[in-house]
Each structure stands twice: as structure tokens, then as C-alpha cells.
C-alpha positions in Angstrom: 10.0 7.0 -8.9 6.4 7.9 -8.1 3.0 6.6 -9.2 -0.4 8.2 -9.9 -3.5 6.1 -9.9 -6.4 7.6 -11.9 -9.7 6.1 -10.7 -12.0 7.9 -13.2 -14.2 4.8 -13.3 -13.5 3.4 -9.8 -11.5 0.3 -9.4 -11.5 -3.4 -8.6 -8.7 -5.6 -7.4 -8.0 -7.2 -10.7 -8.0 -3.9 -12.5 -5.5 -2.6 -10.1 -3.1 -5.5 -10.7 -3.5 -5.3 -14.4 -2.8 -1.6 -14.5 0.5 -1.9 -12.6 1.5 -4.8 -14.9 0.6 -2.8 -17.9 2.9 0.1 -16.5 5.9 -2.2 -16.5 5.7 -4.5 -13.3 7.5 -7.7 -13.8 4.8 -10.3 -14.4 7.1 -13.3 -13.9 8.2 -12.1 -10.6 4.7 -11.3 -9.5 3.7 -14.8 -10.4 6.4 -16.2 -8.3 5.2 -14.2 -5.3 1.6 -15.4 -5.8 2.8 -19.0 -6.2 4.2 -18.9 -2.7 0.7 -18.6 -1.3 -0.5 -22.2 -0.4 -3.9 -21.9 -2.0 -6.0 -25.2 -2.0 -5.8 -25.3 -5.8 -3.2 -23.8 -8.0 -4.1 -20.7 -10.1 -2.7 -19.5 -13.5 -2.5 -15.8 -14.3 -2.6 -14.5 -17.9 -3.1 -11.1 -19.4 -5.1 -10.1 -22.4 -5.4 -6.8 -24.3 -8.9 -5.6 -24.7 -10.8 -2.5 -25.8 -12.9 -0.5 -23.3 -14.8 2.4 -24.7 -12.5 2.8 -27.5 -9.3 2.7 -25.3 -6.8 -0.2 -25.0 -6.4 -1.9 -21.7 -4.9 -4.9 -20.1 -7.3 -7.4 -18.5 -6.3 -10.1 -16.0 -7.4 -13.6 -16.4 -7.1 -15.9 -13.4 -7.9 -19.6 -13.9 -8.2 -22.2 -11.2 -8.3 -21.7 -7.5 -11.1 -23.0 -5.2 -14.2 -21.2 -4.5 -15.3 -21.4 -0.8 -18.1 -19.8 1.1 -15.9 -17.4 3.1 -12.5 -17.2 4.9 -12.1 -16.3 8.5 -9.5 -13.8 9.9 -7.3 -16.6 11.1 -7.4 -18.5 7.8 -6.2 -15.4 6.0 -3.4 -14.8 8.5 -2.3 -18.4 8.0 -2.1 -18.1 4.4 0.1 -15.2 4.6 2.2 -16.5 7.6 3.0 -19.8 5.5 3.7 -17.9 2.2 7.2 -16.7 2.9 6.6 -13.6 0.7 9.2 -11.0 0.2 9.2 -8.5 3.1 7.6 -5.6 1.4 5.0 -7.7 -0.4 3.9 -9.5 2.7 3.6 -6.3 4.8 1.6 -4.6 2.1 -0.7 -7.5 1.5 -1.3 -7.9 5.2 -2.3 -4.2 5.6 -4.6 -4.3 2.6 -6.4 -7.4 4.1 -6.5 -6.0 7.6 -8.2 -3.0 6.2 -10.9 -5.2 4.6 -11.3 -7.2 7.9 -11.6 -4.0 10.0 -14.2 -2.4 7.6 -16.3 -5.7 7.5 -16.1 -5.7 11.4 -17.0 -2.0 11.7 -20.0 -2.4 9.3 -21.4 -5.5 10.9 -20.7 -4.5 14.5 -18.4 -7.5 15.5 -14.9 -8.1 16.5 -12.3 -8.6 13.8 -11.7 -12.2 14.9 -15.3 -13.1 14.2 -15.2 -11.6 10.5 -15.7 -14.2 7.7 -14.9 -12.4 4.4 -17.0 -13.4 1.4 -14.8 -10.8 -0.4 -11.8 -13.1 0.1 -13.7 -16.4 -0.5 -12.4 -16.7 -4.2 -8.7 -17.3 -4.8 -8.6 -14.5 -7.2 -9.2 -12.0 -4.4 -6.0 -13.2 -2.7 -4.2 -13.1 -6.1 -5.4 -9.5 -6.6 -4.0 -8.4 -3.2 -0.7 -10.3 -3.1 -0.3 -9.6 -6.8 -0.7 -5.8 -6.6 1.5 -5.8 -3.6 4.2 -7.5 -5.6 3.6 -5.3 -8.7 4.1 -2.2 -6.6 7.4 -3.6 -5.0 8.5 -4.6 -8.6 8.1 -1.0 -9.8 10.1 0.3 -6.7 7.6 3.2 -6.2 8.5 5.5 -3.5 5.2 7.2 -3.3 1.9 6.7 -4.9 -0.8 9.5 -5.2 -4.5 8.9 -6.1 -7.2 10.8 -7.8 -10.6 11.5 -6.5 -12.1 8.0 -6.8 -15.4 7.5 -8.8 -18.3 5.3 -7.4 -21.6 4.1 -8.8 -25.0 4.9 -7.6 -28.2 3.1 -6.8 -28.1 -0.4 -5.1 -26.0 -3.4 -5.6 -26.4 -7.2 -4.8 -24.2 -8.5 -2.2 -23.7 -11.7 -0.2 -25.5 -9.9 2.6 -28.4 -8.8 0.3 -29.2 -5.5 -1.5 -27.1 -2.7 -0.2 -26.5 1.1 -1.3 -24.0 1.8 -3.8 -21.1 2.4 -2.8 -21.5 -0.5 -0.5 -21.2 0.0 3.3 -17.9 -1.7 3.4 -16.4 0.5 0.6 -17.8 3.6 2.3 -16.1 2.4 5.7 -12.8 1.8 3.7 -12.9 5.3 1.9 -13.2 7.4 5.1 -10.9 10.3 4.7 -10.5 9.7 0.9 -11.8 11.7 -1.9 -14.8 10.2 -3.7 -17.5 11.3 -6.0 -20.5 9.6 -7.7 -20.9 8.9 -11.4 -24.6 8.3 -12.5 -24.0 4.7 -13.1 -26.3 2.1 -11.5 -23.7 -0.6 -11.1 -20.7 -1.3 -8.8 -17.5 0.3 -10.2 -15.6 0.4 -6.8 -15.2 -2.9 -5.1 -14.2 -3.5 -1.5 -10.8 -5.1 -2.6 -10.2 -2.0 -5.0 -11.0 0.4 -2.3 -8.7 -1.4 0.2 -5.8 -1.4 -2.1 -6.4 2.3 -3.0 -6.4 3.6 0.5 -3.5 1.4 1.5 -1.3 2.6 -1.4 -2.3 6.3 -1.4 0.0 8.8 0.3 -2.6 11.4 -0.6 -5.5 12.3 -2.8 -5.7 15.0 -5.3 -4.9 16.3 -8.8 -2.0 15.0 -11.1 1.3 15.7 -9.6 4.2 17.5 -11.4 6.2 14.7 -12.8 8.0 13.3 -15.9 6.0 10.4 -17.2 7.8 7.2 -17.9 5.1 4.7 -18.3 1.3 4.5 -18.5 -0.8 1.4 -17.7 -4.4 0.7 -18.2 -6.3 -2.1 -16.1 -9.6 -3.2 -17.6 -12.7 -4.3 -15.9 -15.0 -7.0 -17.4 -18.0 -4.8 -17.9 -18.5 -2.6 -21.0 -19.8 0.8 -19.6 -20.8 4.3 -20.8 -17.3 5.4 -20.3 -14.1 3.3 -20.6 -14.0 0.8 -17.8 -10.4 1.4 -16.8 -8.1 2.3 -14.1 -5.0 4.2 -15.1 -1.5 4.0 -13.5 1.0 6.6 -14.4 4.7 6.1 -13.3 7.5 8.6 -13.6 9.8 10.9 -11.7 8.7 13.9 -9.6 9.9 17.1 -11.2 9.2 19.7 -8.4 8.7 19.8 -4.7 5.6 18.5 -3.3 2.4 20.6 -3.7 -0.3 21.5 -1.2 -2.2 18.4 -2.0 0.7 16.1 -0.7 1.0 17.8 2.8 1.3 15.4 5.6 -0.3 15.3 9.0 1.7 15.4 12.3 -0.1 13.9 15.2 1.3 14.2 18.7 0.5 13.2 22.3 2.3 13.9 25.6 2.3 10.7 27.8 3.6 10.7 31.3 2.1 7.5 32.9 2.3 4.6 30.5 4.4 1.3 30.7 7.2 2.0 28.3 7.0 -1.6 27.0 3.7 -0.6 25.4 5.5 2.0 22.9 6.8 -0.8 20.7 3.4 -2.3 20.1 1.8 1.1 19.5 4.5 2.1 17.0 4.0 -1.3 15.1 0.2 -0.7 15.0 0.6 2.8 13.7 3.1 1.7 11.0 0.6 -1.2 10.0 -2.1 1.4 9.7 0.0 3.4 7.0 2.0 5.9 9.1 5.1 7.3 7.3 7.1 7.6 10.5 6.7 7.2 14.3 9.2 8.6 16.9 9.3 9.3 20.7 11.2 12.2 22.3 11.6 12.4 26.1 10.5 15.8 27.8 9.6 17.4 31.1 5.8 18.1 31.5 3.7 19.8 34.1 5.0 19.7 37.6 8.3 18.7 36.4 7.2 15.2 35.6 9.2 13.3 32.8 7.1 12.5 29.8 7.5 11.0 26.3 6.2 12.9 23.2 4.8 10.4 20.8 4.8 11.8 17.3 3.2 10.3 14.1 3.7 11.5 10.6 1.0 10.2 8.2 -0.9 11.1 5.1 -3.6 13.6 5.9 -6.4 11.1 5.2 -5.3 8.6 7.9 -5.6 11.3 10.7 -8.9 9.8 12.1 -7.2 6.3 12.2 -4.1 7.4 13.8 -6.0 9.4 16.6 -7.9 6.3 17.3 -4.9 4.2 17.8 -3.3 6.6 19.9 -6.2 7.1 22.2 -7.3 3.5 22.4 -3.7 2.0 22.8 -2.0 4.5 25.0 -2.8 6.1 28.3 -3.2 9.7 26.6 -6.5 11.5 27.1 -6.0 13.7 24.0 -3.9 14.5 20.9 -3.0 17.4 18.8 -2.4 17.6 15.0 -1.2 19.9 12.4 -0.5 20.0 8.8 3.1 19.9 7.7 5.0 20.2 4.4 7.3 17.3 3.5 10.1 17.8 0.8 11.9 14.6 -0.4 14.7 14.1 -2.8 14.0 12.1 -6.1 14.7 8.5 -5.2 15.2 5.3 -7.0 16.2 1.7 -6.2 19.3 0.0 -7.6 20.4 -3.4 -7.0 24.1 -4.5 -6.3 25.7 -7.8 -5.3 27.4 -8.5 -2.1 29.1 -12.1 -2.1 26.8 -13.0 -5.0 23.7 -12.1 -3.2 21.4 -9.3 -4.3 21.1 -6.0 -2.2 18.8 -3.2 -3.0 20.2 0.4 -2.4 18.1 3.4 -2.3 19.7 6.4 -4.2 18.5 10.1 -3.3 19.0 12.7 -6.1 18.8 16.4 -6.3 18.7 17.8 -9.9 19.6 14.3 -11.1 22.9 14.2 -9.0 23.1 11.3 -6.4 23.6 12.7 -2.8 22.7 9.7 -0.5 22.9 6.0 -0.8 21.0 3.7 1.7 21.4 -0.1 1.6 18.1 -1.9 2.4 18.5 -3.4 5.9 16.4 -6.5 5.2 18.6 -7.3 2.3 21.9 -6.7 4.2 20.7 -8.7 7.2 19.9 -11.8 4.9 23.3 -11.5 3.3 25.0 -11.3 6.8 23.1 -14.4 8.1 23.8 -16.4 4.9 27.5 -15.5 4.8 28.5 -14.9 8.3 29.9 -11.5 7.4 29.2 -8.9 10.0 26.2 -6.8 9.2 28.3 -3.6 9.2 30.7 -5.0 6.6 27.7 -5.9 4.4 26.5 -2.4 4.6 29.9 -1.2 3.7 30.3 -3.4 0.8 26.8 -2.6 -0.7 27.6 1.1 -0.2 30.8 0.9 -2.1 29.3 -1.1 -4.9 26.4 1.4 -5.2 28.9 4.4 -5.2 31.1 2.7 -7.9 28.2 2.0 -10.1 27.0 5.5 -10.0 30.4 6.8 -10.7 30.8 4.5 -13.7 27.3 5.4 -15.0 28.0 9.2 -14.7 
């Protein structure tokens, strides 16, 4: 399954969550993930159908939660550390919040540790980020593409005073993304909305070839000249990837670095949104052994990937090229092993299942809880998935 986010009227965090819920994400499961975050005061989440510019949309309503002046980097990290969120939800939420922190730090010229985010002062922003991360996980989307993103014009009022529209933080977040201005003197693309968009996007471009299965509309609070909505379309890809979804392969030859550093660099690249990272040994100039560090990423992350490689490794340069990536249609199914749920990724060509891949994190949890060897858990999950597909056929 893939998703397409149509940001014809910008986006805010609550609009993003509402759109994914309207497209079929499990609201009860999303609530349970949000409830794991130990906010100072509990929050309740409801949805209401509204009309924006003649079109129906879903609006998110968040009640409760404490409003504070700002939250520090360490406070945000503590909230997530103590939340015990599901793996995919936690990782995605951390990356979104890390993007916000890095953007604030860059705009104000300070270290990330010194950032106090007004954007995350309200509990509803934490809800937007964790909730959207959970909603994406609920829909089991393998890939998300995004349209060019609309922004407003003029100036807007912020906690730091009057600033240009889009705000400096939004402009920083949207580096490498496709944006355009609508002649609307109001903020339609917020920092939280921008951070969510760039984290979820594998690429920016036109609507992909797909079979539509669900459409969701997330509504903003304002009535504007055009429908104040963000649209999420969910379905199955029908053809191979188009030019607009090409990836970027960035590489560096490294022959003089402590090998213990590679693990940290790889983790940082994945946290930035890389699709894959690998290291291949080779022989360089003068017959010296070296390692080729390769990073496959969405094209719009090229600048960030290059920056990480050049600042975190001993390499003095990188090379990059556009590459095409073909993927099978994929979906998640859930099977039971010793009564515990295990997700299995199914790859298909022309509707026929060709590969089954049990999710490691689920299998490892079952192994720890039951004492069954991990390889046996994988085997049981694979057998259950294969049998189910044979029965369904």
C-alpha cells in the first residue's frame, strides 16, 4: 500500500492526523499510542465532520493537556523515552521532532541542546506528531509521496515576533522539497505540518499511478478562499515507479576512519530518512584497503545525507547519482505465533505473492516472551503467512 499527500492548501499537524484517520487509520489504536505519552495532564481526542469551501472534511478536536511556555530538547526526549511506544511509531515521532529541533537550532544559530520549542509547548503538538506517526503505522503504508506544498504569503505573528510567510523554520524544514506560494496572507503551512511532511515523503511530485482504495480529508480551523483541507489518498501502486520517484545514491570512499564509528554514522543516516545504508570493502589508491559507504535516500534528502557523511566521517568528499528503484507491491498481514501477533510483509507481482518477510521486532518479542529460539519464531510466522495466503487464494 502507498499513500499520496495532496497539500494544495498547505498543512498543519492536526490536519495531517485527521486526514490519515479519515483515510482509514484506526482511531482507537492511535489513541492508545498517544495515551502512552506521560503528558502533565490527560488529553481526549475526538473527530468531527465539517465543511470547508463546500467539501466535507474531518476536524481533530483535542481537549485537555497543559499549556507551557516551551519544552526543551531533553524534555521532549524524556517524554518519548518513557512512553514505551510501538517501535515504528516511536522512531517516526522522534525523527519528526528531531527535524523541528534542528530547524529551530539552524534558524536561531544555536546548538540543538539549547533549543526550547514553542511549537511543542502545547500538548496538542505532541498529540499531532505521535498520533500521525501511529496513524501511518496503522495503515501499513510502504511508501508515501507528496505533492508540491502550498504556502501563504506576507507576514505572520510568532512567539519570536513578526516573520515572513512561510516562517523561517518552515523554510528551513522544507529544504529540498517542492513548494509554491498561494496569494493568501495567512499561515497555511505550520512548522509541525512541514516536519511531518518532509519526514513522511519519499519524494515530491505528481499523483502516482495507483488504484485508489481510500481518500481522507483533514480540515483546518480557518475558513479560507479555497477548501482548507489536506488530502490523503491510499491505494496500491499499479505500475513501476515513475521518474519523479527516483532515489539518490550517495557514496564515499573511506580509508582512514575508526571502524567503530560506522555504526553511529549509519544510525544517524537512517534517522535522517535514508532508505538504506551499506558498507563494502575495497582497495583504493596505493593498494590501501578502504570501505565504500553507500546511502540510498529520497532525492530531496541529498543535502542532509552529504552533510552527515562529511561531518561525521573522515571523508573529504562524496559522489552521488540518481538511480531508479523498482519495488514489488507490498502489504502487511498479521499472524499468530504462540498466541502473540507477528506482522509479515508480503511482496506481490501482478497480485501473486512471491516473498514473505516476518517483522524482526515482532519475532524477537515473541522469542523473549516464550523462550522459543528466534529462528523457530521466524519459521512459524513464515509458515502461518504462507498457509493463510494459500487459503485465501
